[in-house]
C-alpha positions as CSV (number, residue, x, y, z in Angstrom):
1,R,0.0,0.0,0.0
2,R,1.3,3.4,-0.9
3,V,2.5,5.5,2.0
4,A,1.1,9.0,2.7
5,S,3.5,11.9,2.1
6,R,4.8,13.9,5.0
7,T,2.8,17.0,5.7
8,G,4.3,19.9,3.9
9,A,6.5,17.8,1.6
10,T,8.0,19.9,-1.2
11,C,6.8,19.3,-4.8
12,R,8.9,17.1,-7.0
13,F,11.2,19.0,-9.4
14,F,11.1,17.9,-13.1
15,S,12.3,20.5,-15.6
16,D,13.8,23.9,-16.1
17,I,12.7,23.8,-19.7
18,S,9.4,25.1,-21.1
19,S,8.3,27.7,-23.6
20,S,7.8,30.1,-20.8
21,G,11.0,29.2,-19.0
22,S,9.2,28.1,-15.9
23,S,10.0,25.0,-13.9
24,V,7.7,22.0,-13.6
25,H,6.8,21.1,-10.0
26,L,4.6,18.1,-9.2
27,H,2.9,17.0,-6.0
28,P,4.9,14.2,-4.3
29,H,2.0,11.8,-4.7
30,H,2.2,12.1,-8.5
31,R,4.4,9.2,-9.6
32,V,5.7,9.5,-13.1
33,H,7.8,6.9,-15.0
34,L,9.1,7.1,-18.6
35,L,9.4,3.9,-20.6
36,F,12.3,3.4,-23.0
37,G,13.0,0.3,-25.1
38,A,16.2,-1.3,-26.4
39,N,14.6,-1.1,-29.9
40,T,11.3,-1.0,-31.7
41,D,9.2,-4.1,-31.1
42,V,10.6,-5.2,-27.8
43,G,7.2,-4.7,-26.1
44,K,7.1,-1.2,-24.7
45,S,3.3,-0.9,-25.2
46,V,2.8,-4.3,-23.8
47,I,4.7,-3.4,-20.6
48,S,3.1,0.1,-20.5
49,S,-0.3,-1.5,-20.6
50,G,0.6,-4.0,-17.9
51,L,1.9,-1.3,-15.6
52,V,-1.3,0.7,-16.2
53,R,-3.4,-2.4,-15.4
54,A,-1.4,-2.9,-12.1
55,A,-1.8,0.7,-11.1
56,A,-5.5,0.7,-11.9
57,S,-6.1,-2.6,-10.1
58,A,-4.3,-1.3,-7.0
59,A,-6.5,1.8,-7.2
60,C,-9.5,-0.4,-6.7
61,D,-8.2,-1.4,-3.2
62,E,-7.0,2.0,-2.1
63,W,-7.9,5.7,-2.6
64,Q,-6.1,6.6,-5.8
65,S,-6.8,9.1,-8.6
66,P,-7.1,7.9,-12.2
67,V,-4.1,6.3,-13.9
68,N,-2.6,8.2,-16.8
69,Y,-0.9,7.0,-20.0
70,I,0.8,9.4,-22.3
71,K,2.3,8.8,-25.7
72,P,4.1,12.0,-26.7
73,L,5.0,10.9,-30.3
74,Q,2.9,8.4,-32.4
75,C,3.6,7.4,-36.0
76,G,0.9,5.3,-37.5
77,G,-1.5,3.2,-35.4
78,S,-2.4,4.0,-31.8
79,D,-0.6,2.7,-28.8
80,E,-3.2,4.7,-26.7
81,S,-6.0,2.4,-28.2
82,F,-3.9,-0.7,-27.4
83,V,-3.6,0.4,-23.8
84,L,-7.3,1.1,-23.5
85,L,-8.2,-2.2,-25.2
86,N,-6.1,-4.2,-22.7
87,N,-7.4,-2.2,-19.7
88,D,-11.1,-2.2,-20.3
89,Q,-12.0,-4.5,-17.4
90,Q,-10.2,-7.2,-15.4
91,E,-12.2,-10.3,-14.7
92,G,-15.4,-8.2,-14.4
93,R,-14.0,-5.8,-11.8
94,R,-14.7,-2.2,-12.4
95,M,-11.4,-0.5,-13.0
96,N,-10.3,2.9,-11.8
97,D,-10.4,5.5,-14.5
98,I,-7.6,5.2,-17.1
99,R,-6.9,8.4,-19.0
100,C,-4.8,8.2,-22.2
101,Q,-3.3,11.0,-24.3
102,T,-1.4,11.1,-27.5
103,L,0.3,14.5,-27.8
104,F,1.6,14.6,-31.4
105,S,0.7,12.1,-34.1
106,W,1.4,11.4,-37.8
107,K,-0.3,9.0,-40.2
108,T,2.8,7.2,-41.6
109,P,4.2,4.3,-39.7
110,A,7.9,5.4,-39.8
111,S,10.5,7.2,-37.8
112,P,9.3,10.6,-36.4
113,H,12.1,12.5,-37.9
114,L,11.0,11.4,-41.4
115,V,7.2,11.5,-41.1
116,S,7.3,15.0,-39.7
117,R,9.1,16.0,-43.0
118,W,7.0,13.9,-45.3
119,E,3.7,15.2,-43.9
120,N,5.1,18.7,-43.5
121,A,4.1,18.6,-39.8
122,P,7.3,19.6,-37.9
123,V,7.3,19.4,-34.1
124,S,10.3,20.8,-32.2
125,D,12.0,19.4,-29.1
126,E,10.8,22.5,-27.1
127,E,7.2,21.9,-28.3
128,V,7.3,18.2,-27.1
129,V,8.9,19.0,-23.7
130,S,6.7,22.0,-23.2
131,K,3.4,20.2,-24.0
132,L,4.4,17.1,-21.9
133,S,5.3,19.4,-19.0
134,A,1.9,21.1,-19.3
135,V,0.0,17.8,-19.4
136,L,1.8,16.7,-16.3
137,R,0.9,19.9,-14.5
138,D,-2.7,19.6,-15.6
139,I,-2.9,16.1,-14.2
140,D,-1.5,17.5,-10.9
141,N,-3.9,20.3,-10.9
142,T,-6.9,18.0,-11.6
143,K,-5.9,15.9,-8.6
144,N,-5.4,18.9,-6.3
145,N,-8.6,20.6,-7.3
146,D,-10.7,17.5,-6.7
147,A,-12.9,18.3,-3.7
148,D,-13.5,14.6,-3.0
149,N,-9.8,13.7,-3.0
150,N,-8.1,12.9,0.2
151,L,-4.7,14.5,-0.3
152,E,-3.1,12.7,2.5
153,T,-3.7,9.2,1.0
154,A,-4.5,9.6,-2.7
155,S,-1.9,9.0,-5.3
156,V,-1.6,9.4,-9.1
157,A,0.4,7.2,-11.5
158,T,1.5,8.4,-14.9
159,I,3.2,6.2,-17.5
160,I,4.9,7.9,-20.5
161,E,5.9,5.8,-23.4
162,S,8.7,6.9,-25.7
163,A,9.0,6.0,-29.4
164,G,11.3,3.4,-30.9
165,G,14.6,2.8,-29.1
166,V,16.7,4.9,-26.8
167,L,18.6,6.5,-29.6
168,S,15.8,6.5,-32.2
169,P,15.1,9.9,-33.7
170,S,12.5,12.3,-32.3
171,S,10.4,14.5,-34.6
172,S,12.3,17.0,-36.8
173,S,11.7,20.7,-37.0
174,P,13.3,23.8,-38.6
175,F,13.3,25.2,-35.0
176,N,15.5,22.5,-33.6
177,K,19.1,23.6,-32.9
178,T,20.5,20.8,-35.1
179,T,18.8,22.1,-38.2
180,T,21.1,22.7,-41.2
181,A,20.7,24.0,-44.7
182,D,20.0,20.5,-45.9
183,H,17.5,19.2,-43.4
184,W,15.4,19.9,-40.3
185,G,17.2,19.0,-37.1
186,W,16.2,16.3,-34.6
187,S,17.3,14.8,-31.3
188,T,17.4,11.2,-30.1
189,Q,14.6,10.1,-27.8
190,A,17.1,9.9,-24.9
191,D,18.3,13.5,-25.4
192,L,14.7,14.8,-25.9
193,Y,13.5,13.7,-22.5
194,A,16.7,14.1,-20.5
195,P,15.9,17.6,-19.2
196,L,12.7,16.3,-17.5
197,R,14.7,14.0,-15.1
198,I,12.0,11.4,-15.1
199,P,12.9,7.9,-13.7
200,V,12.9,5.1,-16.3
201,V,11.4,1.7,-16.7
202,F,13.5,0.1,-19.4
203,V,12.3,-2.7,-21.7
204,G,15.2,-4.9,-22.8
205,D,15.5,-7.1,-25.9
206,G,14.6,-10.7,-25.0
207,K,15.7,-12.2,-28.3
208,L,18.9,-13.8,-29.4
209,G,21.4,-11.0,-29.9
210,G,19.6,-8.7,-27.5
211,I,22.4,-8.5,-24.9
212,S,24.5,-5.9,-26.8
213,V,21.6,-3.6,-27.7
214,T,20.3,-3.8,-24.2
215,L,23.6,-2.9,-22.5
216,S,24.3,-0.2,-25.1
217,S,20.9,1.4,-24.6
218,L,21.3,1.4,-20.8
219,E,24.7,2.9,-21.0
220,A,23.4,5.6,-23.2
221,L,20.7,6.4,-20.6
222,W,23.1,6.4,-17.7
223,T,25.5,8.7,-19.4
224,R,22.7,11.2,-19.9
225,G,21.8,11.1,-16.2
226,Y,18.7,8.9,-16.2
227,R,17.8,6.8,-13.2
228,I,16.7,3.3,-14.2
229,D,14.2,1.9,-11.7
230,A,13.4,-1.4,-13.4
231,V,14.4,-3.5,-16.5
232,V,11.8,-5.8,-18.0
233,F,12.4,-8.4,-20.7
234,I,9.7,-10.3,-22.6
235,E,10.9,-13.8,-23.6
236,G,11.5,-13.9,-27.3
237,E,10.6,-16.6,-29.8
238,S,13.5,-18.5,-31.3
239,D,14.1,-17.8,-35.0
240,A,15.9,-21.0,-35.5
241,D,14.3,-23.7,-37.7
242,N,15.9,-26.5,-35.6
243,N,13.7,-27.6,-32.8
244,E,16.7,-28.2,-30.5
245,Y,16.9,-24.4,-30.0
246,D,13.2,-24.0,-29.0
247,S,13.8,-24.6,-25.3
248,I,16.5,-21.9,-25.1
249,Q,15.2,-19.0,-23.0
250,F,17.1,-16.0,-24.5
251,G,15.2,-13.4,-22.5
252,K,16.0,-15.1,-19.2
253,G,19.6,-15.5,-20.3
254,N,19.7,-11.8,-21.3
255,A,18.4,-10.8,-18.0
256,E,21.0,-12.9,-16.2
257,A,23.7,-11.5,-18.4
258,L,22.6,-7.9,-17.4
259,R,22.9,-8.8,-13.7
260,E,26.4,-10.3,-14.3
261,Y,27.5,-7.3,-16.3
262,M,26.3,-4.8,-13.6
263,S,27.9,-6.9,-10.8
264,M,31.2,-6.9,-12.6
265,R,31.0,-3.2,-13.4
266,H,30.1,-2.4,-9.8
267,Q,33.1,-4.4,-8.5
268,I,35.4,-2.3,-10.8
269,D,33.8,1.0,-9.7
270,P,31.8,0.7,-6.5
271,S,31.1,4.4,-6.4
272,K,28.9,4.2,-9.5
273,E,25.5,3.7,-7.9
274,V,23.5,3.1,-11.1
275,Y,24.6,-0.6,-11.1
276,D,23.9,-1.2,-7.4
277,E,20.5,0.4,-7.6
278,L,19.2,-2.3,-9.9
279,L,21.1,-5.2,-8.2
280,R,19.8,-4.6,-4.7
281,D,16.2,-5.5,-5.5
282,D,15.3,-8.9,-7.0
283,N,12.2,-7.5,-8.7
284,A,14.1,-4.7,-10.5
285,I,15.2,-7.0,-13.3
286,V,12.5,-9.4,-14.5
287,C,11.8,-11.6,-17.6
288,L,8.2,-12.3,-18.5
289,P,7.0,-15.3,-20.6
290,P,6.7,-15.0,-24.4
291,L,3.6,-13.4,-25.8
292,P,1.0,-15.6,-27.5
293,L,1.2,-15.7,-31.3
294,M,-1.0,-13.3,-33.2
295,P,-4.0,-13.1,-33.4
296,I,-4.5,-14.6,-29.9
297,P,-5.7,-11.9,-27.5
298,L,-3.4,-10.9,-24.6
299,D,-6.1,-11.2,-21.9
300,E,-4.9,-14.6,-20.5
301,W,-1.2,-13.5,-20.8
302,Y,-1.9,-10.4,-18.7
303,R,-3.9,-12.4,-16.1
304,S,-1.2,-15.0,-15.7
305,N,1.4,-12.3,-15.2
306,E,-0.7,-10.1,-12.9
307,G,1.6,-10.8,-9.9
308,S,4.7,-9.8,-11.8
309,F,3.2,-6.5,-12.9
310,L,1.9,-5.8,-9.4
311,R,5.3,-6.4,-7.9
312,L,6.8,-4.0,-10.5
313,H,4.1,-1.4,-9.6
314,Q,4.9,-1.7,-5.9
315,L,8.7,-1.5,-6.6
316,L,8.2,1.7,-8.6
317,D,6.0,3.2,-5.9
318,K,8.6,2.4,-3.2
319,K,11.5,3.9,-5.2
320,W,9.4,7.0,-5.8
321,I,8.6,7.4,-2.1
322,D,12.2,6.8,-1.1
323,R,13.3,9.7,-3.4
324,E,10.4,11.8,-2.0
325,L,11.8,11.4,1.5
326,A,15.2,12.7,0.4
327,P,14.4,15.1,-2.5
328,E,17.4,17.3,-2.0
329,E,19.9,14.5,-2.0
330,E,18.2,12.9,-5.0
331,H,18.3,16.1,-7.0
332,K,22.1,16.3,-6.5
333,K,22.7,12.9,-8.1
């Protein structure tokens, strides 16, 4: 169960960047996590939906405001619709309100830096950060202005899902600093959201060959100052035709390789806390079973992994509260 904040606790600091130059301050009860993935198609939307389900389910048992899902950049399709589809109801229980928002979208299913040019619909880094910051403030204000809300016990969970991989391009715009005479400039996903200082849930690559891209992506996030609260793998299907490889669990192996890598790096440099933070909790690195083949619905898969998502939800809550209790020390890291 989520613990109540201390009376008079300061609001959480998120960003110095907005179109007006003002900072973003959120109530300590408003937990926000940003989902990054090692690549496209590693299961970010699946994990986002599972975390939303867990937060909404927990809200049925305690006083909690609606759960929020935000997709800042969407190219083709609708991850928002996917999340809503898989969070309609759980085994007949009425779920707490789930509110989804897509901030900027394009019709073409391709990289944001390309479709924003092709469709002549540029979106700058400042526009993305400014609008996302405004939406987070609106969620906070809605909570605080709710006359029926018990501010001492109520909490808000917001899940933000990035696009593509950690270093995949963001949308391009002639107003971005990297613009040249030949093309509109763009930033990577990791650089785009770095000013917001939002803690991360990272979705690793659970397939054969996924160790390198997982480690490379995590190192890219760490070097940009991100705090990784959890790493989740979804067991991949073997691409091999030979049945002798069908029993190999690459996702589980990749998760174990990540633990070994961080343990070795921590021994070399014990002062680097980013490795120890993930190693100290068994639930911080998890591997979930493979998804059912299309077009089988995911209902049963989500039900069978409900405990895993609930433990992740509780871990994220705990880490958020721990930082809330020491906001000044956390901001210095």
